[in-house]
C-alpha positions in Angstrom: -188.5 -87.9 12.1 -187.0 -86.6 15.3 -186.5 -82.8 15.6 -182.8 -83.5 15.8 -182.9 -85.3 12.5 -184.8 -82.5 10.8 -182.4 -79.9 12.3 -179.4 -81.9 11.0 -181.0 -82.1 7.6 -181.9 -78.3 7.6 -178.3 -77.4 8.5 -176.7 -79.8 6.2 -175.0 -81.7 9.0 -174.0 -85.4 8.7 -176.9 -87.7 9.5 -176.2 -90.9 11.4 -175.7 -93.9 9.2 -178.7 -95.7 10.8 -180.9 -92.9 9.7 -179.6 -92.9 6.1 -180.0 -96.7 6.0 -183.6 -96.5 7.3 -184.4 -93.8 4.7 -183.0 -96.0 1.9 -185.2 -98.9 3.1 -188.3 -96.7 3.1 -187.5 -95.5 -0.4 -187.0 -99.0 -1.6 -190.3 -100.1 -0.1 -192.1 -97.2 -1.8 -190.6 -98.2 -5.1 -191.8 -101.7 -4.7 -195.3 -100.5 -3.8 -195.4 -98.3 -6.9 -194.3 -101.2 -9.1 -196.9 -103.5 -7.6 -199.7 -100.9 -8.2 -198.7 -100.5 -11.8 -198.9 -104.3 -12.3 -202.3 -104.5 -10.6 -203.7 -101.7 -12.8 
């Protein structure tokens, strides 16, 4: 993440919507990867 994003997170400031959306997409992808791993095991 950019330093500005980390600073905003540390200070509890509002994060731009695009950043929040990107984080949601990343979380969703991680969840899918975890599910796929469990199925393969």
